[in-house]
C-alpha positions in Angstrom: -233.9 7.4 142.0 -231.1 4.9 141.9 -231.4 2.0 139.4 -229.7 -1.4 139.6 -228.9 -2.7 136.1 -228.4 -6.4 135.3 -227.7 -7.9 131.9 -228.8 -11.5 131.2 -227.7 -13.8 128.3 -230.0 -16.5 127.0 -229.0 -20.1 127.7 -232.0 -21.6 126.0 -235.1 -20.6 124.2 -237.6 -18.3 125.9 -241.3 -19.1 126.1 -244.0 -17.4 128.1 -247.7 -17.6 127.1 -249.9 -14.5 126.9 -252.0 -14.3 130.0 -255.2 -14.6 127.8 -253.9 -17.6 125.8 -255.6 -21.0 126.1 -253.8 -24.2 127.1 -253.7 -25.4 123.4 -252.9 -22.0 121.9 -249.6 -21.1 123.5 -248.6 -17.9 121.6 -245.5 -16.6 123.4 -244.6 -13.1 124.5 -241.2 -11.7 123.3 -240.0 -10.6 126.8 -240.7 -11.6 130.4 -243.5 -9.8 132.1 -243.2 -7.7 135.3 -245.1 -10.6 137.1 -242.4 -13.1 135.9 -239.5 -10.8 136.9 -240.8 -10.1 140.4 -241.6 -13.8 141.0 -238.1 -14.8 139.8 -236.6 -12.3 142.3 -238.8 -13.8 145.1 -237.7 -17.4 144.1 -234.0 -16.4 144.2 -234.4 -14.5 147.5 -236.1 -17.5 149.3 -233.3 -19.8 148.3 -230.7 -17.4 149.8 -232.5 -16.0 152.9 -235.1 -18.7 153.6 -238.9 -18.8 153.7 -239.0 -17.2 157.1 -238.4 -13.9 155.4 -241.0 -14.5 152.7 -243.5 -11.8 153.7 -240.8 -9.2 154.0 -239.3 -10.2 150.6 -242.6 -10.0 148.8 -243.3 -6.5 150.3 -239.8 -5.4 149.2 -240.1 -6.7 145.7 -243.5 -5.2 145.3 -242.1 -1.8 145.9 -239.4 -2.0 143.2 -239.8 0.0 139.9 -239.1 -2.2 136.8 -237.6 -1.4 133.4 -236.4 -3.6 130.6 -234.0 -3.3 127.7 -235.0 -5.8 125.0 -232.4 -7.8 123.0 -231.3 -6.5 119.6 -233.1 -9.3 117.7 -235.7 -11.9 118.5 -236.7 -14.8 116.3 -240.0 -16.6 117.0 -240.5 -20.2 115.9 -244.0 -21.6 115.8 -244.9 -25.3 115.8 -247.6 -27.8 116.5 -246.9 -30.5 119.1 -248.7 -33.5 120.4 -249.6 -33.1 124.1 -251.6 -34.8 126.8 -254.3 -32.9 128.6 -256.5 -34.0 131.5 -259.6 -35.9 130.5 -262.9 -34.0 131.0 -264.7 -35.2 134.1 -267.9 -35.7 132.2 -266.2 -37.9 129.6 -267.2 -41.6 129.9 -263.7 -42.9 129.3 -261.4 -44.9 131.6 -258.4 -42.7 131.1 -256.8 -39.8 132.9 -255.5 -37.9 129.8 -256.4 -37.5 126.2 -254.1 -36.8 123.2 -254.5 -33.6 121.4 -252.5 -31.0 119.3 -251.3 -27.8 120.7 -249.8 -24.6 119.2 -246.5 -23.5 120.7 -244.0 -20.6 120.1 -240.4 -20.4 121.2 -238.3 -17.2 121.2 -234.6 -16.9 120.5 -232.9 -13.8 121.8 -229.8 -12.4 120.0 -228.1 -10.0 122.4 -228.6 -9.3 126.1 -231.8 -8.7 128.1 -231.3 -5.8 130.4 -233.3 -5.7 133.7 -233.4 -2.5 135.7 -234.7 -2.3 139.3 -235.5 1.1 140.9 -235.6 1.8 144.6 -233.6 3.0 147.6 -229.9 2.3 147.7 -230.4 0.1 150.8 -233.1 -2.0 149.0 -231.0 -2.4 145.9 -227.9 -3.4 147.9 -230.0 -6.2 149.4 -231.5 -7.3 146.0 -228.1 -7.5 144.2 -227.1 -11.0 145.4 -230.6 -12.3 144.4 -229.9 -11.4 140.7 -227.0 -13.8 140.6 -229.3 -16.7 141.5 -231.9 -16.1 138.8 -231.7 -18.9 136.3 -234.9 -18.5 134.2 -237.7 -16.1 133.5 -241.3 -17.2 132.7 -241.7 -20.8 131.8 -239.4 -23.2 133.5 -236.6 -24.0 131.0 -236.4 -20.5 129.6 -232.8 -20.4 131.0 -230.7 -17.2 131.4 -227.4 -16.4 132.9 -226.2 -13.2 134.4 -223.5 -11.8 132.1 -221.7 -9.5 134.5 -221.8 -8.0 138.0 -224.9 -5.8 138.4 -224.2 -2.0 138.4 -225.8 0.9 140.2 -226.8 3.9 138.2 -228.1 7.3 139.4 -230.6 7.4 136.4 -232.2 5.0 134.0 -230.3 4.6 130.7 -232.3 5.7 127.6 -232.3 2.2 126.1 -234.6 1.0 128.9 -238.4 0.9 128.8 -240.4 1.4 132.0 -242.6 -1.6 132.6 -245.7 0.4 133.2 -248.4 1.6 130.9 -252.0 2.1 130.1 -254.6 -0.5 129.3 -255.0 0.1 125.6 -258.2 -1.8 125.6 -259.7 1.1 127.6 -258.2 4.2 125.9 -255.4 5.2 123.7 -252.9 7.8 125.0 -252.4 11.0 123.0 -248.9 10.1 122.0 -247.0 6.8 122.0 -243.9 5.4 120.2 -244.1 3.1 117.3 -243.5 -0.6 118.0 -244.9 -3.9 118.9 -247.6 -4.0 121.6 -247.3 -6.7 124.2 -250.0 -7.2 126.9 -248.2 -8.2 130.1 -249.1 -9.3 133.6 -248.1 -7.5 136.8 -248.5 -8.1 140.5 -251.7 -6.5 141.9 -251.8 -4.4 145.0 -253.6 -7.2 146.9 -250.9 -9.9 146.2 -249.2 -11.3 149.2 -247.0 -14.3 150.0 -250.1 -16.4 150.6 -250.9 -16.0 146.9 -247.4 -16.9 145.7 -246.9 -19.9 148.0 -247.5 -22.9 145.8 -248.2 -25.0 149.0 -251.1 -22.8 149.9 -254.2 -24.1 148.2 -256.7 -21.8 149.9 -255.7 -18.5 148.2 -256.1 -18.0 144.5 -254.6 -15.3 142.2 -257.5 -13.5 140.6 -257.2 -11.5 137.4 -257.9 -7.8 138.1 -257.1 -8.3 141.8 -253.8 -10.0 142.5 -252.9 -10.2 138.8 -253.4 -7.0 136.7 -252.7 -6.5 133.0 -251.5 -3.5 130.9 -249.8 -2.9 127.6 -246.2 -2.2 126.8 -244.9 -1.0 123.4 -241.6 -2.7 122.5 -239.3 -0.9 120.0 -239.4 -3.8 117.5 -240.2 -4.0 113.8 -240.6 -7.2 111.8 -237.8 -7.8 109.3 -238.4 -11.4 108.1 -241.2 -13.9 108.2 -241.9 -17.3 106.7 -243.6 -20.5 107.4 -243.2 -21.1 111.1 -240.9 -18.2 111.9 -240.8 -14.4 112.4 -237.8 -12.2 113.0 -238.0 -8.8 114.8 -235.3 -6.1 115.0 -235.0 -3.5 117.7 -235.5 0.1 116.5 -234.2 3.3 118.1 -237.1 5.7 118.7 
């Protein structure tokens, strides 16, 4: 199967909360999830081809295989920040927001993030221009920039990890590589443009239906840690 390879350089710090995190406990993933990558592709495609093609674009993106090559190093900075959260409806106070403290993590990549898309040559040819218009993955502000022209390969390079895996909460596989486990979100088989359209308030994305979760093992080991930071280095398995 052909693979389209694109390398992205970080422009800012990356941040994307675990799907099971709370609003005040924003522990970040180290890499973008399949859900974030596919949604970024749809966002770029709509800006190029228009919303009239939305259903077709979502169907096309859903059929792509995904793989990822993590950066050589990642450094995670943790901090507490003052934030405003909506006041509870049952609170007898004349205010819309309340002040509170939230935990946040921000990830700095050292090196490139490789994204690989697998599919037919015709599909990958159509997708190629979209990659040039992706400016962030995950949380808005996690800015990236395409480093070079995407390239087409007949096979997947060994440095890439397929973004598919078992749910380790259910059962452990017989063999698996050593590394850091990340629980990621992916598009469910039921997801459609109606679910992604932010102007459609009648259709919700449900966990286990339109949003599914599984575990990916990243080839990282911790090399340094201290008060408020942790550094991970990529290993070769």
